[in-house]
DRENDO-1510 file (C-alpha; in Angstrom, 1 decimal, always signed):
<recs>
REC; n; res; u; v; w
REC; 1; MET; +37.9; +8.4; -10.6 .
REC; 2; ASP; +36.3; +8.8; -7.0 .
REC; 3; THR; +32.6; +8.5; -8.1 .
REC; 4; ASN; +31.6; +8.5; -4.5 .
REC; 5; ARG; +31.9; +12.3; -4.5 .
REC; 6; LEU; +29.3; +12.4; -7.5 .
REC; 7; ILE; +26.5; +10.9; -5.5 .
REC; 8; ALA; +23.8; +13.4; -4.5 .
REC; 9; ASP; +22.9; +14.2; -1.0 .
REC; 10; ARG; +19.3; +12.8; -1.6 .
REC; 11; SER; +20.9; +9.4; -2.5 .
REC; 12; ASN; +23.2; +9.4; +0.7 .
REC; 13; ALA; +20.2; +10.3; +2.8 .
REC; 14; ILE; +18.4; +7.2; +2.0 .
REC; 15; ASP; +19.3; +3.7; +3.5 .
REC; 16; ALA; +18.9; +0.5; +1.8 .
REC; 17; SER; +15.5; -1.2; +2.4 .
REC; 18; GLY; +15.5; -3.3; +5.5 .
REC; 19; ILE; +13.7; -5.9; +3.5 .
REC; 20; ARG; +16.7; -6.2; +0.9 .
REC; 21; LYS; +19.1; -6.6; +3.9 .
REC; 22; ILE; +17.3; -9.7; +5.1 .
REC; 23; PHE; +17.3; -10.9; +1.5 .
REC; 24; ALA; +21.2; -10.5; +1.5 .
REC; 25; LEU; +21.6; -12.2; +5.0 .
REC; 26; ALA; +19.5; -15.2; +3.7 .
REC; 27; ALA; +21.3; -15.4; +0.2 .
REC; 28; ASP; +23.0; -18.7; +1.0 .
REC; 29; LEU; +19.8; -20.5; +2.3 .
REC; 30; ARG; +18.7; -23.3; -0.1 .
REC; 31; ASP; +15.0; -23.3; +0.7 .
REC; 32; PRO; +14.0; -21.2; +3.4 .
REC; 33; ILE; +10.4; -20.7; +4.9 .
REC; 34; ASN; +9.9; -17.3; +3.2 .
REC; 35; LEU; +7.5; -15.2; +5.4 .
REC; 36; SER; +9.1; -11.8; +4.4 .
REC; 37; ILE; +7.9; -10.6; +1.2 .
REC; 38; GLY; +4.5; -9.2; +0.3 .
REC; 39; GLN; +4.2; -11.2; -3.0 .
REC; 40; PRO; +0.9; -13.0; -3.4 .
REC; 41; ASP; +1.4; -16.7; -4.1 .
REC; 42; PHE; -1.5; -17.5; -6.3 .
REC; 43; GLU; -1.7; -17.6; -9.9 .
REC; 44; VAL; -2.8; -14.7; -11.8 .
REC; 45; PRO; -6.5; -15.4; -12.9 .
REC; 46; PRO; -6.6; -16.7; -16.5 .
REC; 47; ALA; -8.9; -14.0; -17.9 .
REC; 48; ILE; -6.4; -11.4; -16.9 .
REC; 49; ARG; -3.6; -13.4; -18.3 .
REC; 50; ASP; -5.4; -14.0; -21.6 .
REC; 51; ALA; -6.2; -10.4; -21.9 .
REC; 52; ALA; -2.7; -9.2; -21.6 .
REC; 53; ARG; -1.5; -12.0; -23.9 .
REC; 54; ASP; -4.1; -10.9; -26.5 .
REC; 55; ALA; -2.9; -7.4; -26.3 .
REC; 56; ILE; +0.6; -8.3; -26.9 .
REC; 57; ASP; -0.4; -10.6; -29.9 .
REC; 58; SER; -2.4; -7.8; -31.4 .
REC; 59; ASN; +0.5; -5.4; -31.3 .
REC; 60; GLN; -0.7; -3.3; -28.4 .
REC; 61; ASN; +3.0; -2.7; -27.4 .
REC; 62; GLY; +3.7; +0.9; -28.0 .
REC; 63; TYR; +3.2; +3.9; -25.7 .
REC; 64; SER; -0.2; +4.6; -24.3 .
REC; 65; PRO; -1.3; +8.1; -23.6 .
REC; 66; SER; +0.4; +9.2; -20.5 .
REC; 67; GLN; -2.7; +9.4; -18.4 .
REC; 68; GLY; -3.5; +5.7; -19.3 .
REC; 69; ALA; -5.1; +3.7; -22.1 .
REC; 70; PRO; -8.6; +5.0; -22.7 .
REC; 71; ALA; -10.3; +1.7; -22.3 .
REC; 72; LEU; -8.9; +1.2; -18.8 .
REC; 73; LEU; -9.5; +4.8; -17.8 .
REC; 74; GLU; -13.2; +4.4; -18.8 .
REC; 75; ARG; -13.6; +1.3; -16.8 .
REC; 76; THR; -11.8; +2.7; -13.8 .
REC; 77; ILE; -14.0; +5.7; -13.9 .
REC; 78; GLU; -17.1; +3.5; -14.0 .
REC; 79; HIS; -15.8; +1.5; -11.0 .
REC; 80; LEU; -15.2; +4.9; -9.0 .
REC; 81; ARG; -18.7; +6.1; -9.8 .
REC; 82; TRP; -20.0; +2.8; -8.5 .
REC; 83; ASP; -17.9; +2.5; -5.4 .
REC; 84; LEU; -17.3; +6.1; -4.3 .
REC; 85; GLY; -20.0; +8.0; -6.0 .
REC; 86; TRP; -17.4; +10.2; -7.8 .
REC; 87; ASP; -17.7; +11.6; -11.2 .
REC; 88; ALA; -14.1; +11.7; -12.7 .
REC; 89; ALA; -12.4; +12.7; -16.0 .
REC; 90; PRO; -9.1; +11.7; -17.2 .
REC; 91; ALA; -6.1; +14.0; -16.5 .
REC; 92; GLY; -5.5; +16.5; -19.2 .
REC; 93; ARG; -9.3; +16.7; -20.1 .
REC; 94; THR; -10.4; +20.3; -20.4 .
REC; 95; SER; -14.0; +19.4; -19.7 .
REC; 96; GLY; -15.2; +18.0; -16.3 .
REC; 97; GLY; -15.5; +21.2; -14.3 .
REC; 98; ASP; -15.0; +20.4; -10.6 .
REC; 99; ASP; -15.1; +16.6; -11.1 .
REC; 100; ALA; -12.3; +14.5; -9.9 .
REC; 101; ARG; -9.4; +13.6; -12.3 .
REC; 102; ILE; -7.8; +10.3; -12.6 .
REC; 103; PHE; -4.7; +8.8; -14.4 .
REC; 104; VAL; -3.1; +5.3; -14.5 .
REC; 105; SER; +0.2; +5.0; -12.9 .
REC; 106; SER; +3.1; +2.6; -12.8 .
REC; 107; GLY; +2.0; +0.9; -9.7 .
REC; 108; THR; +0.7; +2.4; -6.4 .
REC; 109; SER; +4.6; +3.2; -5.7 .
REC; 110; GLY; +4.7; +5.2; -8.8 .
REC; 111; ALA; +1.6; +7.1; -7.9 .
REC; 112; LEU; +3.0; +7.9; -4.3 .
REC; 113; THR; +6.3; +9.0; -5.8 .
REC; 114; LEU; +4.5; +11.4; -8.1 .
REC; 115; ALA; +2.1; +12.6; -5.3 .
REC; 116; PHE; +5.2; +13.4; -3.0 .
REC; 117; LEU; +7.0; +15.3; -5.7 .
REC; 118; ALA; +3.9; +17.2; -6.7 .
REC; 119; LEU; +3.1; +18.3; -3.2 .
REC; 120; LEU; +6.2; +18.8; -1.2 .
REC; 121; ASN; +8.6; +21.7; -1.5 .
REC; 122; PRO; +11.9; +21.5; +0.3 .
REC; 123; GLY; +11.1; +22.2; +4.0 .
REC; 124; ASP; +7.6; +21.1; +3.9 .
REC; 125; GLU; +6.2; +18.2; +6.0 .
REC; 126; CYS; +3.8; +15.4; +5.6 .
REC; 127; VAL; +2.3; +13.1; +8.3 .
REC; 128; ILE; +2.7; +9.3; +8.0 .
REC; 129; PRO; +1.7; +6.5; +10.2 .
REC; 130; ASP; +4.2; +4.7; +12.4 .
REC; 131; PRO; +4.6; +1.9; +11.5 .
REC; 132; TYR; +4.6; +2.7; +7.8 .
REC; 133; PHE; +5.1; +1.3; +4.4 .
REC; 134; VAL; +9.0; +1.4; +3.9 .
REC; 135; SER; +8.9; +4.0; +1.1 .
REC; 136; TYR; +6.9; +6.7; +2.8 .
REC; 137; PRO; +9.8; +8.6; +4.6 .
REC; 138; HIS; +12.2; +8.2; +1.9 .
REC; 139; LEU; +9.8; +9.7; -0.7 .
REC; 140; ALA; +9.8; +12.8; +1.5 .
REC; 141; THR; +13.5; +12.9; +1.7 .
REC; 142; LEU; +13.5; +12.6; -2.2 .
REC; 143; ALA; +11.3; +15.7; -2.3 .
REC; 144; GLY; +13.6; +17.5; +0.2 .
REC; 145; ALA; +10.9; +17.5; +2.8 .
REC; 146; ARG; +10.3; +15.7; +6.0 .
REC; 147; ALA; +7.9; +12.9; +6.9 .
REC; 148; VAL; +6.5; +13.5; +10.4 .
REC; 149; CYS; +5.7; +10.1; +12.0 .
REC; 150; CYS; +2.2; +9.6; +13.8 .
REC; 151; ASP; +2.7; +7.0; +16.5 .
REC; 152; THR; -0.1; +4.5; +16.2 .
REC; 153; TYR; +1.0; +1.9; +18.6 .
REC; 154; PRO; -0.3; -0.3; +20.1 .
REC; 155; ASP; -3.4; -0.8; +17.9 .
REC; 156; PHE; -2.0; +0.7; +14.6 .
REC; 157; ARG; -4.8; +3.0; +14.0 .
REC; 158; MET; -4.3; +6.5; +12.6 .
REC; 159; THR; -6.8; +8.6; +14.2 .
REC; 160; ALA; -7.6; +12.4; +14.1 .
REC; 161; GLU; -6.7; +12.7; +17.8 .
REC; 162; ARG; -3.2; +11.4; +17.2 .
REC; 163; VAL; -2.6; +13.4; +13.9 .
REC; 164; GLU; -4.0; +16.7; +15.1 .
REC; 165; PRO; -1.0; +17.7; +17.3 .
REC; 166; LEU; +1.5; +17.0; +14.3 .
REC; 167; LEU; -0.1; +19.5; +11.9 .
REC; 168; ASN; +1.3; +23.0; +11.3 .
REC; 169; GLU; +1.8; +25.5; +8.6 .
REC; 170; ARG; +4.3; +23.4; +6.8 .
REC; 171; THR; +2.0; +20.3; +6.6 .
REC; 172; ARG; +1.0; +19.6; +3.0 .
REC; 173; PHE; -0.7; +16.2; +3.3 .
REC; 174; VAL; -1.6; +13.3; +5.7 .
REC; 175; LEU; -1.1; +9.8; +4.4 .
REC; 176; LEU; -3.6; +7.0; +5.5 .
REC; 177; ASN; -2.8; +3.4; +4.6 .
REC; 178; SER; -5.8; +1.0; +5.2 .
REC; 179; PRO; -5.5; -1.9; +5.4 .
REC; 180; GLY; -2.1; -1.1; +6.6 .
REC; 181; ASN; +1.4; -2.4; +5.8 .
REC; 182; PRO; +3.0; -3.8; +8.1 .
REC; 183; SER; +0.1; -4.4; +10.3 .
REC; 184; GLY; -2.9; -5.5; +8.2 .
REC; 185; VAL; -5.0; -3.2; +10.5 .
REC; 186; VAL; -8.2; -1.6; +8.8 .
REC; 187; THR; -9.3; +1.9; +9.9 .
REC; 188; ASP; -12.9; +2.0; +10.7 .
REC; 189; SER; -15.4; +4.2; +9.1 .
REC; 190; GLU; -15.6; +6.7; +11.9 .
REC; 191; ALA; -12.0; +7.2; +12.3 .
REC; 192; CYS; -11.8; +7.7; +8.5 .
REC; 193; ASP; -14.4; +10.5; +8.6 .
REC; 194; GLU; -12.9; +12.2; +11.6 .
REC; 195; LEU; -9.4; +12.2; +9.9 .
REC; 196; ARG; -10.8; +13.5; +6.7 .
REC; 197; GLU; -12.8; +16.3; +8.6 .
REC; 198; LEU; -9.7; +17.3; +10.5 .
REC; 199; CYS; -7.5; +17.4; +7.2 .
REC; 200; ARG; -10.2; +19.5; +5.4 .
REC; 201; SER; -10.5; +22.0; +8.1 .
REC; 202; ARG; -7.0; +22.5; +8.3 .
REC; 203; GLY; -6.7; +22.9; +4.5 .
REC; 204; VAL; -4.3; +19.8; +4.4 .
REC; 205; LEU; -4.8; +17.1; +1.7 .
REC; 206; LEU; -5.6; +13.6; +2.8 .
REC; 207; ILE; -4.1; +10.9; +0.8 .
REC; 208; SER; -5.6; +7.5; +1.1 .
REC; 209; ASP; -3.3; +4.6; +0.0 .
REC; 210; GLU; -5.9; +1.8; -0.6 .
REC; 211; ILE; -3.6; -0.9; -2.4 .
REC; 212; TYR; -5.2; -3.5; -0.2 .
REC; 213; ASP; -8.8; -2.3; -0.5 .
REC; 214; GLU; -9.9; -5.4; -2.3 .
REC; 215; PHE; -7.9; -7.6; +0.1 .
REC; 216; THR; -10.0; -7.0; +3.1 .
REC; 217; PHE; -11.5; -9.8; +5.1 .
REC; 218; ALA; -15.2; -10.2; +5.6 .
REC; 219; GLU; -15.4; -8.9; +9.2 .
REC; 220; ALA; -13.8; -5.5; +8.2 .
REC; 221; LEU; -16.0; -4.8; +5.2 .
REC; 222; SER; -18.4; -2.2; +6.8 .
REC; 223; GLU; -19.3; +0.2; +4.0 .
REC; 224; PRO; -21.6; -0.3; +1.1 .
REC; 225; ALA; -20.4; +0.8; -2.4 .
REC; 226; ILE; -22.4; +3.9; -3.4 .
REC; 227; GLY; -23.9; +2.0; -6.4 .
REC; 228; ASP; -24.7; -1.1; -4.7 .
REC; 229; PRO; -25.9; -0.8; -1.0 .
REC; 230; ALA; -25.7; -4.8; -0.7 .
REC; 231; SER; -22.0; -4.8; -1.7 .
REC; 232; MET; -20.0; -4.2; +1.3 .
REC; 233; ARG; -16.6; -2.5; +0.9 .
REC; 234; CYS; -13.6; -1.6; +3.0 .
REC; 235; PRO; -14.1; +1.7; +4.9 .
REC; 236; SER; -12.5; +4.7; +3.0 .
REC; 237; PRO; -12.6; +8.4; +3.7 .
REC; 238; ALA; -13.2; +8.9; +0.0 .
REC; 239; ARG; -16.8; +7.5; +0.1 .
REC; 240; ARG; -18.5; +10.7; +1.4 .
REC; 241; PRO; -20.0; +13.7; -0.4 .
REC; 242; GLY; -17.3; +16.1; -1.7 .
REC; 243; ALA; -14.4; +13.9; -0.8 .
REC; 244; HIS; -13.2; +14.2; -4.5 .
REC; 245; GLY; -12.3; +17.8; -3.6 .
REC; 246; ASP; -10.0; +17.1; -0.7 .
REC; 247; THR; -8.9; +13.4; -0.7 .
REC; 248; LEU; -6.4; +11.8; -3.0 .
REC; 249; VAL; -7.2; +8.0; -3.4 .
REC; 250; ILE; -4.3; +5.7; -4.8 .
REC; 251; ARG; -5.1; +2.0; -5.7 .
REC; 252; GLY; -3.7; -0.8; -7.7 .
REC; 253; PHE; -4.0; -4.3; -9.1 .
REC; 254; GLY; -0.9; -5.9; -8.1 .
REC; 255; LYS; -1.8; -7.3; -4.7 .
REC; 256; THR; -5.3; -8.4; -5.3 .
REC; 257; TYR; -4.7; -10.1; -8.6 .
REC; 258; GLY; -1.2; -11.3; -8.1 .
REC; 259; VAL; +0.5; -8.9; -10.9 .
REC; 260; THR; +2.6; -7.1; -8.5 .
REC; 261; GLY; +5.3; -7.2; -11.4 .
REC; 262; TRP; +3.0; -5.5; -13.8 .
REC; 263; ARG; +3.2; -2.2; -12.0 .
REC; 264; LEU; -0.2; -0.9; -12.5 .
REC; 265; GLY; -2.2; +1.5; -10.2 .
REC; 266; TYR; -4.2; +4.6; -10.5 .
REC; 267; ALA; -4.8; +7.9; -8.6 .
REC; 268; ALA; -8.0; +10.0; -8.4 .
REC; 269; GLY; -8.7; +13.2; -6.6 .
REC; 270; PRO; -8.8; +16.8; -6.8 .
REC; 271; ALA; -8.1; +18.1; -10.3 .
REC; 272; PRO; -5.1; +20.4; -9.5 .
REC; 273; VAL; -3.2; +17.6; -7.6 .
REC; 274; VAL; -3.8; +14.8; -10.1 .
REC; 275; GLU; -3.0; +17.1; -13.1 .
REC; 276; ALA; +0.2; +18.0; -11.4 .
REC; 277; MET; +1.2; +14.2; -10.9 .
REC; 278; ALA; +0.1; +13.3; -14.4 .
REC; 279; LYS; +2.4; +16.3; -15.8 .
REC; 280; LEU; +5.4; +14.7; -13.9 .
REC; 281; GLN; +4.5; +11.3; -15.1 .
REC; 282; GLN; +5.2; +12.5; -18.7 .
REC; 283; TYR; +8.7; +13.1; -17.8 .
REC; 284; THR; +9.3; +10.2; -15.5 .
REC; 285; PHE; +7.3; +6.9; -15.9 .
REC; 286; VAL; +5.9; +8.2; -19.3 .
REC; 287; CYS; +3.2; +5.8; -19.1 .
REC; 288; ALA; +2.1; +2.5; -17.5 .
REC; 289; PRO; +2.8; -0.7; -19.5 .
REC; 290; THR; +0.5; -0.7; -22.4 .
REC; 291; PRO; -0.4; -4.3; -22.9 .
REC; 292; LEU; -0.7; -4.9; -19.4 .
REC; 293; GLN; -3.2; -2.2; -19.0 .
REC; 294; ALA; -5.4; -4.3; -21.3 .
REC; 295; GLY; -4.8; -7.1; -19.0 .
REC; 296; VAL; -6.2; -5.5; -16.0 .
REC; 297; LEU; -9.3; -4.4; -17.7 .
REC; 298; ALA; -10.4; -8.1; -16.9 .
REC; 299; ALA; -9.8; -7.6; -13.2 .
REC; 300; PHE; -13.0; -5.6; -12.9 .
REC; 301; ASP; -14.9; -8.8; -13.8 .
REC; 302; THR; -12.8; -11.2; -11.8 .
REC; 303; ASP; -14.1; -12.3; -8.4 .
REC; 304; MET; -11.1; -12.7; -5.9 .
REC; 305; ARG; -13.4; -13.3; -2.7 .
REC; 306; GLU; -12.6; -17.1; -2.5 .
REC; 307; THR; -8.8; -16.3; -2.5 .
REC; 308; VAL; -9.2; -13.5; +0.0 .
REC; 309; ALA; -11.0; -16.0; +2.3 .
REC; 310; ARG; -8.3; -18.5; +2.1 .
REC; 311; TYR; -5.9; -15.7; +3.2 .
REC; 312; ARG; -8.1; -15.1; +6.1 .
REC; 313; LEU; -7.7; -18.6; +7.1 .
REC; 314; ARG; -3.9; -18.1; +7.0 .
REC; 315; ARG; -4.3; -15.2; +9.1 .
REC; 316; ASP; -6.1; -17.3; +11.7 .
REC; 317; MET; -3.4; -19.8; +11.5 .
REC; 318; VAL; -0.8; -17.1; +12.5 .
REC; 319; ILE; -2.9; -15.6; +15.3 .
REC; 320; ASP; -3.9; -19.0; +16.8 .
REC; 321; GLY; -0.3; -20.3; +16.4 .
REC; 322; LEU; +1.1; -17.3; +18.4 .
REC; 323; ALA; -1.6; -17.3; +21.1 .
REC; 324; GLY; -0.2; -17.0; +24.6 .
REC; 325; VAL; +3.2; -16.1; +23.3 .
REC; 326; ALA; +2.5; -12.7; +21.4 .
REC; 327; ASP; -0.4; -10.4; +21.7 .
REC; 328; VAL; -0.9; -9.7; +18.0 .
REC; 329; THR; -3.2; -7.1; +16.8 .
REC; 330; THR; -5.7; -9.0; +14.4 .
REC; 331; PRO; -5.2; -7.8; +10.9 .
REC; 332; GLY; -8.5; -6.9; +8.9 .
REC; 333; GLY; -6.9; -7.1; +5.5 .
REC; 334; ALA; -3.7; -7.5; +3.3 .
REC; 335; PHE; -1.5; -10.5; +4.3 .
REC; 336; TYR; +0.6; -9.4; +7.0 .
REC; 337; ALA; +0.8; -9.6; +11.0 .
REC; 338; PHE; +3.0; -7.2; +12.9 .
REC; 339; VAL; +4.3; -9.4; +15.8 .
REC; 340; PRO; +5.6; -7.9; +19.2 .
REC; 341; VAL; +8.7; -9.5; +20.5 .
REC; 342; PRO; +9.7; -9.7; +24.1 .
REC; 343; GLU; +10.9; -6.3; +25.8 .
REC; 344; ARG; +14.3; -7.9; +26.6 .
REC; 345; THR; +15.1; -8.2; +22.9 .
REC; 346; THR; +14.5; -6.5; +19.7 .
REC; 347; GLY; +12.8; -7.4; +16.2 .
REC; 348; THR; +16.2; -7.3; +14.6 .
REC; 349; ARG; +17.7; -9.8; +17.0 .
REC; 350; VAL; +14.7; -12.3; +16.7 .
REC; 351; VAL; +14.8; -12.0; +12.9 .
REC; 352; GLU; +18.5; -13.0; +12.9 .
REC; 353; ARG; +17.7; -16.0; +15.1 .
REC; 354; LEU; +15.0; -17.1; +12.7 .
REC; 355; ILE; +17.3; -16.8; +9.8 .
REC; 356; GLU; +19.6; -19.4; +11.6 .
REC; 357; ARG; +16.7; -21.6; +11.6 .
REC; 358; GLU; +15.9; -20.9; +7.9 .
REC; 359; VAL; +12.8; -18.7; +8.3 .
REC; 360; LEU; +12.6; -15.4; +6.7 .
REC; 361; THR; +10.7; -12.4; +8.3 .
REC; 362; ILE; +11.3; -8.6; +8.4 .
REC; 363; PRO; +12.4; -6.6; +11.5 .
REC; 364; GLY; +9.8; -3.9; +12.7 .
REC; 365; ALA; +12.6; -1.4; +12.4 .
REC; 366; ALA; +12.3; -1.5; +8.6 .
REC; 367; PHE; +8.8; -0.1; +9.0 .
REC; 368; SER; +9.1; +2.0; +12.0 .
REC; 369; LEU; +11.1; +4.1; +14.5 .
REC; 370; ARG; +10.9; +1.2; +16.8 .
REC; 371; ASP; +12.5; -2.2; +16.8 .
REC; 372; THR; +9.9; -3.8; +18.9 .
REC; 373; HIS; +8.2; -6.0; +16.3 .
REC; 374; LEU; +8.6; -8.2; +13.2 .
REC; 375; ARG; +6.5; -8.4; +10.1 .
REC; 376; ILE; +5.2; -11.9; +9.0 .
REC; 377; SER; +3.9; -12.1; +5.4 .
REC; 378; TYR; +1.4; -15.0; +5.2 .
REC; 379; ALA; +1.4; -14.9; +1.3 .
REC; 380; ALA; +3.0; -18.2; +1.4 .
REC; 381; PRO; +1.8; -21.9; +1.2 .
REC; 382; GLU; -0.3; -23.1; +4.3 .
REC; 383; ASP; +2.4; -25.7; +5.2 .
REC; 384; LYS; +5.3; -23.0; +5.2 .
REC; 385; VAL; +3.0; -20.6; +7.1 .
REC; 386; ARG; +2.4; -23.3; +9.7 .
REC; 387; ARG; +6.0; -24.4; +10.1 .
REC; 388; GLY; +7.3; -20.9; +10.2 .
REC; 389; VAL; +4.8; -20.0; +12.9 .
REC; 390; GLU; +6.0; -22.9; +14.9 .
REC; 391; VAL; +9.6; -21.9; +14.6 .
REC; 392; LEU; +8.7; -18.4; +15.4 .
REC; 393; ARG; +6.8; -19.4; +18.7 .
REC; 394; ASP; +9.8; -21.3; +19.9 .
REC; 395; VAL; +12.1; -18.5; +19.2 .
REC; 396; LEU; +9.9; -16.0; +20.9 .
REC; 397; VAL; +9.6; -18.2; +23.9 .
REC; 398; SER; +13.3; -18.6; +24.1 .
REC; 399; SER; +14.4; -15.0; +23.4 .
</recs>
């Protein structure tokens, strides 16, 4: 049987991830310096591990409610009230009036998938930043829609001025990612507010992908939490009066606490949007992993500032190590640097040369319509980051 003819158009329209292609090229390397994947290299905090283990041992292994385990929902709602000033109710709750709705998702990627499917009809458009997280344009394709790229080069800031010309009657939402992947750039408070106001005035939803909100370096923390003016937070368009009615916030636990494989996140925002997403979850992901939902309850009492500070030192190691060779926009969070390559070459060619020297990075073309950069992930031991940057410096000079 020719099963190729059975493959749906949506599958053929999506290319394999550029990240996976690099893994295939490097498959025969024994012990490469891996600066390619956004996988935190620190151990999961003991309190979180213990809570998950206790949940498994106490037989919390069945389904949770589709919108999330009640205990995790309650604690997350408390956190949003403290951080954003939102009053929220779980999806499916008949009470709550105009309050935000919230549900627990199978990772931020799961929440993004549901958002695209809930909001986009065939022929619709959404606006995403360029460079972008690898899945953004393909999620639009899955929905039969089109992702319109907002060029954010050279500073990687998604501003209202850059977005406004891209909006039209087909635009359903604008997607902001801050701190950004692959750049690590943090959108400042003024730009967040201007982008939200633009979207609100045009009747377009703003989606704020804040997977790295807790992984922001001290110099980029510029807004107080609503419930604690002394506690500085990453800028967010959701921290303004009324934002719960026009902004969808997507967050997660994987990056900050090293539990990327647990697939846990949450989405909160306008009731009609979140209710539609939660309805789709019933027939797709069903629910997030139940015992692991119990595990991340402990995350709200876990202080990761020391770990984030160590990653800031790695960030500085990358910036300093490439000084005079590459003008890298300084990341304000996450654990990536988006490194420009010489104009006479491409990011893909530089990455291939790095593989020859057993250093793994990702070409910028995996995240962008351009191939002018490469992405370093410094979620790796300091000695490997240092050696990898030395090799990269040498390759950039000789390219």
